[in-house]
C-alpha positions in Angstrom: -50.8 -107.5 13.8 -52.5 -107.2 10.4 -50.9 -104.7 8.1 -53.9 -102.4 8.2 -54.3 -102.3 11.9 -50.5 -101.8 12.2 -50.6 -98.6 9.9 -53.5 -97.3 12.0 -51.7 -97.9 15.1 -48.7 -95.9 13.8 -50.9 -93.0 12.7 -52.9 -92.9 15.9 -49.9 -92.9 18.2 -48.0 -90.1 16.2 -45.1 -92.4 15.4 -42.4 -90.0 13.9 -40.4 -92.8 12.5 -43.1 -93.9 10.0 -42.4 -92.5 6.5 -43.7 -92.7 2.9 -40.7 -92.8 0.4 -39.9 -94.4 -3.0 -39.1 -98.1 -2.7 -35.4 -99.1 -2.6 -34.2 -100.4 -6.0 -34.1 -104.2 -6.1 -31.2 -104.2 -8.3 -27.8 -102.2 -8.9 -29.2 -100.0 -12.0 -32.1 -99.6 -14.2 -30.7 -98.3 -17.6 -33.6 -96.2 -19.2 -34.8 -97.7 -22.5 -35.8 -94.4 -24.3 -36.9 -96.3 -27.3 -39.6 -98.2 -25.6 -43.3 -97.1 -26.3 -44.3 -97.8 -22.6 -45.2 -94.7 -20.4 -44.2 -95.4 -16.7 -43.5 -93.4 -13.5 -39.8 -93.5 -14.4 -38.8 -95.2 -17.5 -38.8 -98.8 -19.0 -35.4 -100.4 -18.6 -33.0 -102.5 -20.4 -31.8 -106.0 -19.4 -29.0 -105.5 -16.8 -26.6 -107.7 -18.9 -26.8 -105.0 -21.7 -25.5 -102.3 -19.5 -22.3 -100.5 -20.6 -20.2 -97.9 -19.2 -21.4 -95.3 -21.6 -24.9 -95.6 -20.0 -23.4 -93.9 -16.9 -21.5 -91.1 -18.7 -22.6 -87.9 -20.5 -20.8 -84.6 -21.8 -24.2 -82.7 -21.9 -22.9 -80.5 -19.3 -19.6 -79.7 -20.9 -20.8 -76.7 -23.0 -22.1 -73.4 -22.3 -25.6 -72.8 -22.9 -27.0 -70.0 -25.2 -28.2 -67.2 -22.7 -29.8 -65.3 -25.6 -32.2 -68.1 -26.2 -34.7 -66.2 -24.0 -35.3 -62.6 -22.9 -34.1 -63.1 -19.4 -30.5 -64.1 -20.2 -30.2 -67.5 -18.7 -29.8 -71.0 -19.8 -30.3 -74.5 -17.8 -28.9 -77.6 -19.4 -30.0 -80.7 -17.5 -28.9 -84.3 -17.5 -31.9 -86.4 -18.7 -32.8 -90.1 -19.5 -31.9 -89.4 -23.0 -28.3 -88.1 -22.5 -27.6 -90.1 -19.4 -29.9 -93.4 -19.3 -28.0 -94.8 -16.2 -29.5 -92.0 -14.1 -33.0 -93.8 -14.2 -34.4 -94.5 -10.7 -31.2 -92.9 -9.1 -33.3 -90.1 -7.8 -31.0 -87.2 -8.9 -30.5 -84.6 -11.7 -27.5 -82.4 -12.6 -27.7 -79.0 -14.1 -25.3 -76.7 -15.9 -26.4 -73.2 -15.1 -25.4 -70.2 -17.4 -26.4 -66.8 -16.4 -25.6 -63.5 -18.6 -24.0 -60.5 -17.1 -26.6 -58.5 -14.8 -29.5 -61.1 -15.5 -31.2 -63.8 -13.7 -33.1 -67.1 -13.3 -36.6 -65.9 -12.4 -38.1 -67.0 -9.2 -39.2 -70.4 -9.7 -39.8 -73.7 -7.8 -39.0 -77.4 -8.2 -42.2 -79.2 -6.8 -40.1 -82.6 -6.6 -36.8 -81.9 -5.6 -34.4 -80.1 -3.2 -31.4 -78.5 -4.9 -27.8 -77.6 -4.1 -25.9 -75.0 -6.2 -22.2 -74.5 -6.3 -21.0 -71.4 -8.0 -18.0 -71.9 -10.3 -17.8 -68.4 -12.0 -18.9 -64.8 -11.1 -20.8 -63.7 -8.3 -24.4 -64.9 -8.0 -26.8 -63.7 -5.5 -29.2 -66.6 -4.6 -32.2 -66.9 -2.2 -35.4 -68.6 -1.3 -38.6 -67.6 0.6 -40.1 -70.0 3.1 -43.7 -70.7 3.9 -43.7 -67.9 6.5 -42.3 -65.5 3.7 -39.0 -65.3 5.3 -36.2 -64.5 2.8 -32.9 -66.4 3.0 -30.4 -65.0 0.8 -26.6 -65.2 0.1 -23.9 -63.9 -2.3 -22.0 -66.8 -3.7 -18.5 -66.6 -5.1 -16.5 -69.3 -6.9 -16.5 -72.4 -4.7 -19.5 -71.3 -2.5 -22.7 -73.6 -2.3 -26.2 -73.0 -1.4 -29.0 -75.5 -0.8 -32.7 -74.7 -1.8 -35.5 -76.8 0.0 -37.8 -78.5 -2.0 -40.8 -76.8 -3.6 -39.9 -73.3 -2.2 -39.7 -70.1 -4.4 -35.8 -69.2 -5.3 -33.9 -67.2 -7.5 -30.3 -66.8 -8.9 -29.0 -63.3 -10.0 -25.6 -62.7 -11.6 -24.4 -59.6 -9.9 -21.6 -59.2 -12.4 -22.3 -56.1 -14.6 -20.2 -57.3 -17.3 -19.3 -61.0 -16.9 -21.5 -64.3 -17.1 -21.7 -66.5 -14.4 -21.7 -70.2 -14.2 -23.0 -72.9 -11.6 -23.6 -76.4 -11.4 -26.6 -77.8 -9.5 -27.7 -81.1 -8.3 -31.4 -81.9 -7.6 -32.8 -84.8 -5.6 -35.1 -86.1 -8.3 -34.7 -87.4 -11.8 -37.7 -85.4 -12.7 -37.6 -82.3 -10.4 -40.0 -80.2 -12.5 -39.7 -76.5 -12.7 -42.4 -73.7 -12.4 -41.7 -70.1 -12.9 -43.8 -68.1 -10.6 -44.5 -65.2 -12.8 -45.3 -67.1 -16.0 -47.5 -69.6 -14.1 -49.6 -66.7 -13.0 -49.7 -64.6 -15.8 -49.0 -66.8 -18.9 -51.0 -70.0 -18.0 -52.9 -71.8 -20.6 -55.8 -71.1 -20.6 -55.3 -67.9 -18.8 -56.3 -67.0 -15.3 -59.3 -64.8 -15.2 -58.3 -61.1 -15.1 -60.6 -60.3 -12.2 -58.7 -62.9 -10.2 -55.3 -61.4 -11.1 -56.7 -57.9 -10.5 -57.8 -58.8 -7.0 -54.7 -60.8 -6.2 -52.2 -58.5 -7.1 -54.1 -55.2 -7.0 -53.4 -54.1 -10.5 -55.5 -52.9 -13.6 -56.3 -54.8 -16.6 -54.0 -52.6 -18.5 -51.2 -53.8 -16.0 -52.1 -57.4 -16.6 -51.9 -57.1 -20.3 -48.4 -55.3 -20.1 -47.1 -58.0 -17.8 -48.3 -60.8 -20.1 -46.8 -59.1 -23.1 -43.5 -58.7 -21.2 -43.4 -62.4 -20.2 -44.1 -63.5 -23.8 -47.7 -64.2 -23.3 
C-alpha cells in the first residue's frame, strides 16, 4: 500500500498505535558543537570520534543558586548544551532548584516537557492544574517526588518559614521552555491591550498598572 494511502487508512480507522514522535537517533550520541554558526532544531554536532568523557559530565548543578537574583526568591540552574554538550538529542534536561524561605516558583508551564521533581531539602508544596481546572497538590519532604504533566500550569512553594528548600528536577526535553503565567499575561512585549485584561480578569486599569509594576513590567 502506498505511504499516503497507508497513513490515510490509519487515520480513518482510528488506529491508536499510530504516533508521531522524534526520530530515533542513528548513532550513540551527538555531542553539541556550541561554536558552530549553524542554527538547527537541536544543535550541530561534533564528529563522534572527537567525543570525550568530559562532554558527558557537568558540575553546573553542584552549587546553590542565588535566590536573591529576583523578587520572588527562587533560582533554577539548568543543564544546557553549553555546560553538558553530550545531552544533545537525548531529550532531557536536569534542573537544580533553590527556593528561599516562604517563597515560591511562580505558576508556570513547560510547553515541551513533562517534569519530575524530587525534594532534597525543606518542605515543598507542589501542585498542578489540569485542563478541567482540577488541582492536584502534595506536600513534599526530603526524598519525595512528584510528576508534572507536560504543558500544565504548576508551582512549587517552600513551606519552611525560615529555611531554604532544595529540589532536583528532570524534564523530558533538552529544550523544555518555561512560561510564567502571570508575566506572560501582564508583562508581555508588546503588552496585551488593557481592555482585554480588564474583561478577562474583571479588574480596573489601575489594578493592571499595579500588577505590571509588581511583576517588573
